VOGU-380311 format. One record per residue (C-alpha): residue in three letters; chain; x, y, z; residue number from 1. Coordinates in nm, 2 decimals. Example, Ala and Ser with C-alpha at 12.3 -4.5 7.8 and 13.67 -1.06 7.14 Angstrom:
2
@r = Ala&c = A&x = 1.23&y = -0.45&z = 0.78&k = 1
@r = Ser&c = A&x = 1.37&y = -0.11&z = 0.71&k = 2
// end
This chain:
292
@r = Met&c = A&x = 4.33&y = 13.12&z = -2.98&k = 1
@r = Arg&c = A&x = 4.19&y = 13.18&z = -3.33&k = 2
@r = Val&c = A&x = 4.48&y = 12.99&z = -3.49&k = 3
@r = Ile&c = A&x = 4.43&y = 12.69&z = -3.25&k = 4
@r = Tyr&c = A&x = 4.06&y = 12.68&z = -3.33&k = 5
@r = Arg&c = A&x = 4.13&y = 12.66&z = -3.70&k = 6
@r = Lys&c = A&x = 4.36&y = 12.37&z = -3.66&k = 7
@r = Leu&c = A&x = 4.11&y = 12.18&z = -3.46&k = 8
@r = Gln&c = A&x = 3.84&y = 12.25&z = -3.71&k = 9
@r = Leu&c = A&x = 4.06&y = 12.12&z = -3.99&k = 10
@r = Ser&c = A&x = 4.14&y = 11.80&z = -3.80&k = 11
@r = Thr&c = A&x = 3.77&y = 11.73&z = -3.74&k = 12
@r = Thr&c = A&x = 3.68&y = 11.79&z = -4.10&k = 13
@r = Met&c = A&x = 3.95&y = 11.55&z = -4.23&k = 14
@r = Asn&c = A&x = 3.83&y = 11.26&z = -4.00&k = 15
@r = Thr&c = A&x = 3.46&y = 11.29&z = -4.09&k = 16
@r = Pro&c = A&x = 3.36&y = 11.04&z = -4.37&k = 17
@r = Thr&c = A&x = 3.22&y = 11.21&z = -4.68&k = 18
@r = His&c = A&x = 2.93&y = 11.07&z = -4.89&k = 19
@r = Ser&c = A&x = 3.18&y = 11.00&z = -5.17&k = 20
@r = Ser&c = A&x = 3.40&y = 10.78&z = -4.95&k = 21
@r = Leu&c = A&x = 3.10&y = 10.59&z = -4.82&k = 22
@r = Arg&c = A&x = 2.99&y = 10.52&z = -5.17&k = 23
@r = Leu&c = A&x = 3.33&y = 10.40&z = -5.26&k = 24
@r = Val&c = A&x = 3.34&y = 10.15&z = -4.96&k = 25
@r = Leu&c = A&x = 2.99&y = 10.01&z = -5.06&k = 26
@r = Ala&c = A&x = 3.09&y = 9.97&z = -5.42&k = 27
@r = Thr&c = A&x = 3.41&y = 9.79&z = -5.32&k = 28
@r = Leu&c = A&x = 3.21&y = 9.55&z = -5.10&k = 29
@r = Ala&c = A&x = 2.97&y = 9.48&z = -5.38&k = 30
@r = Leu&c = A&x = 3.25&y = 9.39&z = -5.62&k = 31
@r = Leu&c = A&x = 3.40&y = 9.16&z = -5.36&k = 32
@r = Ala&c = A&x = 3.07&y = 8.98&z = -5.32&k = 33
@r = Leu&c = A&x = 3.05&y = 8.94&z = -5.70&k = 34
@r = Ala&c = A&x = 3.40&y = 8.79&z = -5.70&k = 35
@r = Leu&c = A&x = 3.32&y = 8.52&z = -5.45&k = 36
@r = Pro&c = A&x = 3.30&y = 8.17&z = -5.61&k = 37
@r = Ala&c = A&x = 2.94&y = 8.05&z = -5.67&k = 38
@r = Ser&c = A&x = 3.02&y = 7.74&z = -5.45&k = 39
@r = Leu&c = A&x = 3.07&y = 7.97&z = -5.15&k = 40
@r = Met&c = A&x = 2.73&y = 8.13&z = -5.20&k = 41
@r = Ala&c = A&x = 2.54&y = 7.80&z = -5.28&k = 42
@r = Thr&c = A&x = 2.29&y = 7.64&z = -5.04&k = 43
@r = Asp&c = A&x = 2.30&y = 7.26&z = -4.99&k = 44
@r = Tyr&c = A&x = 1.95&y = 7.11&z = -5.02&k = 45
@r = Thr&c = A&x = 1.85&y = 6.76&z = -4.92&k = 46
@r = Ala&c = A&x = 1.52&y = 6.58&z = -4.98&k = 47
@r = Thr&c = A&x = 1.45&y = 6.24&z = -4.85&k = 48
@r = Leu&c = A&x = 1.15&y = 6.09&z = -5.02&k = 49
@r = Pro&c = A&x = 0.86&y = 5.94&z = -4.81&k = 50
@r = Asn&c = A&x = 0.88&y = 5.56&z = -4.74&k = 51
@r = Thr&c = A&x = 0.59&y = 5.49&z = -4.99&k = 52
@r = Asn&c = A&x = 0.56&y = 5.47&z = -5.37&k = 53
@r = Thr&c = A&x = 0.41&y = 5.82&z = -5.39&k = 54
@r = Thr&c = A&x = 0.52&y = 6.07&z = -5.65&k = 55
@r = Val&c = A&x = 0.71&y = 6.37&z = -5.52&k = 56
@r = Phe&c = A&x = 0.73&y = 6.70&z = -5.71&k = 57
@r = Trp&c = A&x = 1.01&y = 6.95&z = -5.70&k = 58
@r = Thr&c = A&x = 0.78&y = 7.22&z = -5.57&k = 59
@r = Asn&c = A&x = 0.64&y = 7.02&z = -5.28&k = 60
@r = Ala&c = A&x = 0.95&y = 6.81&z = -5.19&k = 61
@r = Pro&c = A&x = 1.05&y = 6.79&z = -4.82&k = 62
@r = Trp&c = A&x = 1.36&y = 7.02&z = -4.87&k = 63
@r = Ser&c = A&x = 1.60&y = 7.08&z = -4.59&k = 64
@r = Pro&c = A&x = 1.66&y = 7.36&z = -4.53&k = 65
@r = Ala&c = A&x = 1.31&y = 7.49&z = -4.62&k = 66
@r = Gly&c = A&x = 1.29&y = 7.66&z = -4.95&k = 67
@r = Thr&c = A&x = 1.33&y = 7.57&z = -5.32&k = 68
@r = Pro&c = A&x = 1.67&y = 7.50&z = -5.47&k = 69
@r = Gly&c = A&x = 1.79&y = 7.74&z = -5.74&k = 70
@r = Ser&c = A&x = 2.06&y = 7.76&z = -6.01&k = 71
@r = Gly&c = A&x = 2.36&y = 7.80&z = -5.78&k = 72
@r = Asp&c = A&x = 2.26&y = 7.54&z = -5.53&k = 73
@r = Asn&c = A&x = 2.36&y = 7.18&z = -5.46&k = 74
@r = Val&c = A&x = 2.08&y = 6.92&z = -5.44&k = 75
@r = Asp&c = A&x = 2.08&y = 6.57&z = -5.29&k = 76
@r = Ile&c = A&x = 1.77&y = 6.36&z = -5.34&k = 77
@r = Lys&c = A&x = 1.75&y = 6.03&z = -5.15&k = 78
@r = Met&c = A&x = 1.50&y = 5.74&z = -5.15&k = 79
@r = Thr&c = A&x = 1.46&y = 5.47&z = -4.88&k = 80
@r = Tyr&c = A&x = 1.14&y = 5.29&z = -4.99&k = 81
@r = Thr&c = A&x = 1.19&y = 4.92&z = -5.02&k = 82
@r = Gly&c = A&x = 0.84&y = 4.82&z = -5.15&k = 83
@r = Gly&c = A&x = 0.87&y = 4.94&z = -5.50&k = 84
@r = Ala&c = A&x = 0.96&y = 5.23&z = -5.72&k = 85
@r = Ala&c = A&x = 0.97&y = 5.59&z = -5.59&k = 86
@r = Thr&c = A&x = 0.93&y = 5.87&z = -5.84&k = 87
@r = Phe&c = A&x = 1.06&y = 6.23&z = -5.82&k = 88
@r = Arg&c = A&x = 0.95&y = 6.48&z = -6.09&k = 89
@r = Thr&c = A&x = 1.11&y = 6.81&z = -6.17&k = 90
@r = Ala&c = A&x = 0.77&y = 6.96&z = -6.27&k = 91
@r = Gly&c = A&x = 0.93&y = 7.23&z = -6.48&k = 92
@r = Asp&c = A&x = 1.27&y = 7.33&z = -6.62&k = 93
@r = Arg&c = A&x = 1.53&y = 7.33&z = -6.34&k = 94
@r = Thr&c = A&x = 1.89&y = 7.44&z = -6.31&k = 95
@r = Val&c = A&x = 2.13&y = 7.35&z = -6.02&k = 96
@r = Asn&c = A&x = 2.50&y = 7.34&z = -5.95&k = 97
@r = Asn&c = A&x = 2.55&y = 6.97&z = -5.84&k = 98
@r = Leu&c = A&x = 2.28&y = 6.70&z = -5.83&k = 99
@r = Thr&c = A&x = 2.31&y = 6.37&z = -5.64&k = 100
@r = Leu&c = A&x = 2.05&y = 6.10&z = -5.69&k = 101
@r = Gly&c = A&x = 2.04&y = 5.78&z = -5.48&k = 102
@r = Gly&c = A&x = 1.95&y = 5.64&z = -5.15&k = 103
@r = Asn&c = A&x = 2.04&y = 5.34&z = -4.93&k = 104
@r = Ala&c = A&x = 2.15&y = 5.00&z = -5.04&k = 105
@r = Thr&c = A&x = 1.82&y = 4.83&z = -4.96&k = 106
@r = Ala&c = A&x = 1.60&y = 5.08&z = -5.14&k = 107
@r = Asn&c = A&x = 1.41&y = 4.98&z = -5.45&k = 108
@r = Arg&c = A&x = 1.41&y = 5.16&z = -5.79&k = 109
@r = Phe&c = A&x = 1.45&y = 5.54&z = -5.80&k = 110
@r = Gln&c = A&x = 1.28&y = 5.71&z = -6.10&k = 111
@r = Phe&c = A&x = 1.38&y = 6.07&z = -6.17&k = 112
@r = Ser&c = A&x = 1.16&y = 6.22&z = -6.44&k = 113
@r = Gly&c = A&x = 1.06&y = 6.55&z = -6.60&k = 114
@r = Gly&c = A&x = 0.71&y = 6.68&z = -6.66&k = 115
@r = Thr&c = A&x = 0.39&y = 6.70&z = -6.47&k = 116
@r = Ser&c = A&x = 0.12&y = 6.55&z = -6.69&k = 117
@r = Ser&c = A&x = 0.15&y = 6.69&z = -7.04&k = 118
@r = Asn&c = A&x = 0.49&y = 6.84&z = -7.10&k = 119
@r = Ser&c = A&x = 0.87&y = 6.77&z = -7.14&k = 120
@r = Asp&c = A&x = 1.12&y = 6.93&z = -6.91&k = 121
@r = Thr&c = A&x = 1.49&y = 7.02&z = -6.91&k = 122
@r = Met&c = A&x = 1.72&y = 6.96&z = -6.61&k = 123
@r = Thr&c = A&x = 2.05&y = 7.15&z = -6.63&k = 124
@r = Val&c = A&x = 2.34&y = 7.06&z = -6.39&k = 125
@r = Thr&c = A&x = 2.62&y = 7.31&z = -6.43&k = 126
@r = Gly&c = A&x = 2.85&y = 7.09&z = -6.21&k = 127
@r = Thr&c = A&x = 2.83&y = 6.71&z = -6.16&k = 128
@r = Leu&c = A&x = 2.54&y = 6.47&z = -6.17&k = 129
@r = Ser&c = A&x = 2.61&y = 6.19&z = -5.92&k = 130
@r = Ile&c = A&x = 2.44&y = 5.85&z = -5.91&k = 131
@r = Thr&c = A&x = 2.50&y = 5.68&z = -5.57&k = 132
@r = Asn&c = A&x = 2.40&y = 5.37&z = -5.38&k = 133
@r = Arg&c = A&x = 2.10&y = 5.28&z = -5.58&k = 134
@r = Ala&c = A&x = 1.96&y = 5.19&z = -5.93&k = 135
@r = Val&c = A&x = 1.83&y = 5.51&z = -6.08&k = 136
@r = Tyr&c = A&x = 1.61&y = 5.55&z = -6.39&k = 137
@r = Leu&c = A&x = 1.61&y = 5.88&z = -6.59&k = 138
@r = Gln&c = A&x = 1.29&y = 5.91&z = -6.79&k = 139
@r = Ser&c = A&x = 1.00&y = 6.13&z = -6.90&k = 140
@r = Ile&c = A&x = 0.65&y = 6.09&z = -6.77&k = 141
@r = Ser&c = A&x = 0.54&y = 5.91&z = -7.08&k = 142
@r = Thr&c = A&x = 0.67&y = 5.80&z = -7.42&k = 143
@r = Asn&c = A&x = 0.48&y = 6.10&z = -7.58&k = 144
@r = Tyr&c = A&x = 0.74&y = 6.33&z = -7.42&k = 145
@r = Val&c = A&x = 1.11&y = 6.34&z = -7.35&k = 146
@r = Phe&c = A&x = 1.31&y = 6.44&z = -7.05&k = 147
@r = Thr&c = A&x = 1.63&y = 6.63&z = -7.13&k = 148
@r = Leu&c = A&x = 1.91&y = 6.63&z = -6.89&k = 149
@r = Asn&c = A&x = 2.23&y = 6.83&z = -6.95&k = 150
@r = Ser&c = A&x = 2.53&y = 6.81&z = -6.72&k = 151
@r = Thr&c = A&x = 2.89&y = 6.91&z = -6.72&k = 152
@r = Asn&c = A&x = 3.00&y = 6.58&z = -6.56&k = 153
@r = Leu&c = A&x = 2.84&y = 6.25&z = -6.46&k = 154
@r = Val&c = A&x = 2.97&y = 6.01&z = -6.19&k = 155
@r = Val&c = A&x = 2.81&y = 5.67&z = -6.15&k = 156
@r = Asp&c = A&x = 2.90&y = 5.51&z = -5.82&k = 157
@r = Thr&c = A&x = 2.62&y = 5.28&z = -5.71&k = 158
@r = Gly&c = A&x = 2.83&y = 5.07&z = -5.48&k = 159
@r = Asn&c = A&x = 2.69&y = 4.74&z = -5.62&k = 160
@r = Thr&c = A&x = 2.75&y = 4.55&z = -5.94&k = 161
@r = Gly&c = A&x = 2.38&y = 4.49&z = -5.97&k = 162
@r = Tyr&c = A&x = 2.28&y = 4.86&z = -5.96&k = 163
@r = Ser&c = A&x = 2.30&y = 5.07&z = -6.27&k = 164
@r = Leu&c = A&x = 2.20&y = 5.40&z = -6.41&k = 165
@r = Phe&c = A&x = 1.92&y = 5.32&z = -6.66&k = 166
@r = Leu&c = A&x = 1.86&y = 5.57&z = -6.94&k = 167
@r = Gly&c = A&x = 1.49&y = 5.55&z = -7.03&k = 168
@r = Leu&c = A&x = 1.22&y = 5.30&z = -6.93&k = 169
@r = Ser&c = A&x = 0.94&y = 5.12&z = -7.12&k = 170
@r = Thr&c = A&x = 0.71&y = 5.42&z = -7.01&k = 171
@r = Gly&c = A&x = 0.95&y = 5.71&z = -7.06&k = 172
@r = Arg&c = A&x = 1.24&y = 5.86&z = -7.25&k = 173
@r = Val&c = A&x = 1.55&y = 6.07&z = -7.17&k = 174
@r = Asn&c = A&x = 1.80&y = 6.27&z = -7.38&k = 175
@r = Leu&c = A&x = 2.12&y = 6.28&z = -7.19&k = 176
@r = Asn&c = A&x = 2.41&y = 6.52&z = -7.28&k = 177
@r = Ile&c = A&x = 2.74&y = 6.52&z = -7.08&k = 178
@r = Ala&c = A&x = 2.96&y = 6.81&z = -7.19&k = 179
@r = Gly&c = A&x = 3.26&y = 6.70&z = -6.99&k = 180
@r = Asn&c = A&x = 3.34&y = 6.35&z = -6.84&k = 181
@r = Thr&c = A&x = 3.14&y = 6.04&z = -6.75&k = 182
@r = Thr&c = A&x = 3.31&y = 5.82&z = -6.49&k = 183
@r = Val&c = A&x = 3.17&y = 5.48&z = -6.39&k = 184
@r = Asn&c = A&x = 3.33&y = 5.38&z = -6.06&k = 185
@r = Ser&c = A&x = 3.09&y = 5.11&z = -5.96&k = 186
@r = Gly&c = A&x = 2.77&y = 4.97&z = -6.11&k = 187
@r = Gly&c = A&x = 2.72&y = 5.05&z = -6.48&k = 188
@r = Ile&c = A&x = 2.51&y = 5.23&z = -6.74&k = 189
@r = Gln&c = A&x = 2.23&y = 5.07&z = -6.93&k = 190
@r = Ile&c = A&x = 2.04&y = 5.21&z = -7.22&k = 191
@r = Val&c = A&x = 1.67&y = 5.10&z = -7.23&k = 192
@r = Arg&c = A&x = 1.53&y = 5.26&z = -7.54&k = 193
@r = Gly&c = A&x = 1.65&y = 5.34&z = -7.89&k = 194
@r = Asp&c = A&x = 1.45&y = 5.66&z = -7.94&k = 195
@r = Gln&c = A&x = 1.68&y = 5.88&z = -7.73&k = 196
@r = Thr&c = A&x = 1.98&y = 6.10&z = -7.78&k = 197
@r = Ile&c = A&x = 2.27&y = 5.99&z = -7.56&k = 198
@r = Asn&c = A&x = 2.61&y = 6.17&z = -7.55&k = 199
@r = Leu&c = A&x = 2.83&y = 6.06&z = -7.26&k = 200
@r = Gly&c = A&x = 3.12&y = 6.30&z = -7.33&k = 201
@r = His&c = A&x = 3.46&y = 6.15&z = -7.24&k = 202
@r = Leu&c = A&x = 3.36&y = 5.81&z = -7.11&k = 203
@r = Asp&c = A&x = 3.59&y = 5.64&z = -6.85&k = 204
@r = Leu&c = A&x = 3.45&y = 5.30&z = -6.77&k = 205
@r = Thr&c = A&x = 3.73&y = 5.22&z = -6.53&k = 206
@r = Ser&c = A&x = 3.65&y = 4.84&z = -6.51&k = 207
@r = Arg&c = A&x = 3.27&y = 4.86&z = -6.54&k = 208
@r = Pro&c = A&x = 3.01&y = 4.79&z = -6.81&k = 209
@r = Leu&c = A&x = 2.82&y = 5.01&z = -7.06&k = 210
@r = Tyr&c = A&x = 2.52&y = 4.82&z = -7.19&k = 211
@r = Leu&c = A&x = 2.43&y = 4.98&z = -7.53&k = 212
@r = Ser&c = A&x = 2.10&y = 4.79&z = -7.50&k = 213
@r = Ser&c = A&x = 2.00&y = 4.70&z = -7.15&k = 214
@r = Thr&c = A&x = 1.89&y = 4.36&z = -7.01&k = 215
@r = Asn&c = A&x = 1.53&y = 4.51&z = -7.00&k = 216
@r = Phe&c = A&x = 1.56&y = 4.67&z = -7.34&k = 217
@r = Asn&c = A&x = 1.23&y = 4.81&z = -7.49&k = 218
@r = Glu&c = A&x = 1.22&y = 4.76&z = -7.87&k = 219
@r = Thr&c = A&x = 0.92&y = 4.98&z = -7.92&k = 220
@r = Gly&c = A&x = 1.16&y = 5.27&z = -7.91&k = 221
@r = Gly&c = A&x = 1.34&y = 5.14&z = -8.22&k = 222
@r = Thr&c = A&x = 1.62&y = 4.90&z = -8.27&k = 223
@r = Asn&c = A&x = 1.86&y = 5.10&z = -8.49&k = 224
@r = Tyr&c = A&x = 2.03&y = 5.39&z = -8.30&k = 225
@r = Thr&c = A&x = 2.35&y = 5.57&z = -8.21&k = 226
@r = Val&c = A&x = 2.52&y = 5.63&z = -7.88&k = 227
@r = Ser&c = A&x = 2.79&y = 5.90&z = -7.88&k = 228
@r = Val&c = A&x = 3.11&y = 5.95&z = -7.67&k = 229
@r = Arg&c = A&x = 3.38&y = 6.21&z = -7.72&k = 230
@r = Ser&c = A&x = 3.65&y = 5.96&z = -7.63&k = 231
@r = Leu&c = A&x = 3.68&y = 5.63&z = -7.44&k = 232
@r = Thr&c = A&x = 3.90&y = 5.50&z = -7.16&k = 233
@r = Gly&c = A&x = 3.89&y = 5.19&z = -6.94&k = 234
@r = Val&c = A&x = 4.11&y = 4.91&z = -6.82&k = 235
@r = Ser&c = A&x = 4.09&y = 4.54&z = -6.89&k = 236
@r = Gly&c = A&x = 3.76&y = 4.41&z = -6.74&k = 237
@r = Ser&c = A&x = 3.55&y = 4.70&z = -6.87&k = 238
@r = Thr&c = A&x = 3.28&y = 4.60&z = -7.12&k = 239
@r = Ile&c = A&x = 3.07&y = 4.77&z = -7.39&k = 240
@r = Leu&c = A&x = 2.80&y = 4.52&z = -7.48&k = 241
@r = Asn&c = A&x = 2.48&y = 4.51&z = -7.69&k = 242
@r = Gly&c = A&x = 2.32&y = 4.33&z = -7.40&k = 243
@r = Ala&c = A&x = 1.95&y = 4.28&z = -7.48&k = 244
@r = Pro&c = A&x = 1.87&y = 3.92&z = -7.39&k = 245
@r = Thr&c = A&x = 1.61&y = 3.85&z = -7.66&k = 246
@r = Asn&c = A&x = 1.58&y = 4.15&z = -7.89&k = 247
@r = Thr&c = A&x = 1.85&y = 4.22&z = -8.14&k = 248
@r = Pro&c = A&x = 1.91&y = 4.60&z = -8.17&k = 249
@r = Asn&c = A&x = 2.17&y = 4.73&z = -8.41&k = 250
@r = Val&c = A&x = 2.37&y = 5.00&z = -8.22&k = 251
@r = Thr&c = A&x = 2.64&y = 5.24&z = -8.35&k = 252
@r = Leu&c = A&x = 2.90&y = 5.35&z = -8.10&k = 253
@r = Glu&c = A&x = 3.02&y = 5.69&z = -8.23&k = 254
@r = Ile&c = A&x = 3.35&y = 5.83&z = -8.11&k = 255
@r = Leu&c = A&x = 3.35&y = 6.20&z = -8.19&k = 256
@r = Gly&c = A&x = 3.72&y = 6.28&z = -8.13&k = 257
@r = Glu&c = A&x = 3.91&y = 6.46&z = -7.86&k = 258
@r = Asn&c = A&x = 4.08&y = 6.75&z = -8.05&k = 259
@r = Ala&c = A&x = 4.41&y = 6.59&z = -8.14&k = 260
@r = Ser&c = A&x = 4.46&y = 6.41&z = -7.81&k = 261
@r = Glu&c = A&x = 4.52&y = 6.04&z = -7.76&k = 262
@r = Thr&c = A&x = 4.31&y = 5.80&z = -7.55&k = 263
@r = Ser&c = A&x = 4.32&y = 5.43&z = -7.49&k = 264
@r = Tyr&c = A&x = 4.05&y = 5.17&z = -7.41&k = 265
@r = Gly&c = A&x = 4.17&y = 4.83&z = -7.28&k = 266
@r = Gly&c = A&x = 3.83&y = 4.67&z = -7.23&k = 267
@r = Val&c = A&x = 3.61&y = 4.47&z = -7.47&k = 268
@r = Ile&c = A&x = 3.35&y = 4.59&z = -7.72&k = 269
@r = Ser&c = A&x = 3.11&y = 4.30&z = -7.80&k = 270
@r = Asp&c = A&x = 2.81&y = 4.24&z = -8.02&k = 271
@r = Gly&c = A&x = 2.60&y = 4.04&z = -7.78&k = 272
@r = Asn&c = A&x = 2.26&y = 3.93&z = -7.93&k = 273
@r = Gly&c = A&x = 2.26&y = 4.24&z = -8.15&k = 274
@r = Thr&c = A&x = 2.54&y = 4.41&z = -8.35&k = 275
@r = Val&c = A&x = 2.77&y = 4.69&z = -8.26&k = 276
@r = Ser&c = A&x = 2.91&y = 4.92&z = -8.52&k = 277
@r = Leu&c = A&x = 3.20&y = 5.15&z = -8.43&k = 278
@r = Val&c = A&x = 3.25&y = 5.49&z = -8.60&k = 279
@r = Lys&c = A&x = 3.54&y = 5.72&z = -8.53&k = 280
@r = Gln&c = A&x = 3.52&y = 6.08&z = -8.63&k = 281
@r = Gly&c = A&x = 3.71&y = 6.40&z = -8.57&k = 282
@r = Thr&c = A&x = 4.08&y = 6.45&z = -8.48&k = 283
@r = Gly&c = A&x = 4.28&y = 6.26&z = -8.22&k = 284
@r = Thr&c = A&x = 4.37&y = 5.90&z = -8.18&k = 285
@r = Gln&c = A&x = 4.15&y = 5.63&z = -8.01&k = 286
@r = Thr&c = A&x = 4.34&y = 5.32&z = -7.93&k = 287
@r = Leu&c = A&x = 4.15&y = 4.99&z = -7.87&k = 288
@r = Ser&c = A&x = 4.39&y = 4.74&z = -7.70&k = 289
@r = Gly&c = A&x = 4.13&y = 4.49&z = -7.57&k = 290
@r = Asn&c = A&x = 4.01&y = 4.17&z = -7.73&k = 291
@r = Asn&c = A&x = 3.74&y = 4.31&z = -7.95&k = 292
// end
């Protein structure tokens, strides 16, 4: 009987978890959580702006789900107002994973700006900034400040040849820096002011336009400035144009180089009413095969 009792006691002891084994299990679970991709832990936030011309701030936006987006989250901000411009302000420095700005096809102008009343803000998008279904203006709250927007990638897909992404406005400025790729699937990109820093990364225009000076260009920001890309691609039909209808800005398109790679642009680079200078720097080959 004594021998049997000892065996049972040993079996019970071996099947009882120890504090050390519990700590090991918890530590393993914690490591697995850290190893999950950020995209699996992100929250998708949507805000639809009111159907008025009121200004909405990041901190009081009608977010769904309730809460405030953070650095790992995906954000989609929509406007539906047809009677004029709708404005959304970051009201502070913000960081998100992906950011989509747009609305429906009948909405008016969507202005996305930094600042509250007396400061400049920085918006950081670690993934992709997408412009969809609407003309969108990136700008600061006034020309005394500048809104900085940094993104890994930019996709412009407004769904309409008449809708563009406008960089700056007569009342505000933006510094835009794209570290990866800018792709224009529909619509276009128009630069409204000369007192801004614009770097579009690798620019693929597909068959769409880049207006180095927009059709509503504001010359108070300066008429001699540089727009930078890392490299340039696009098929026949794509256009890079100094497009101001009455003003005559002098714009330099600077190709920074793509680390020994080769890219080809089959579209047109044109002076328009102003002049366009082309500067190629760095290593790599940039081929221009269009009628320039």
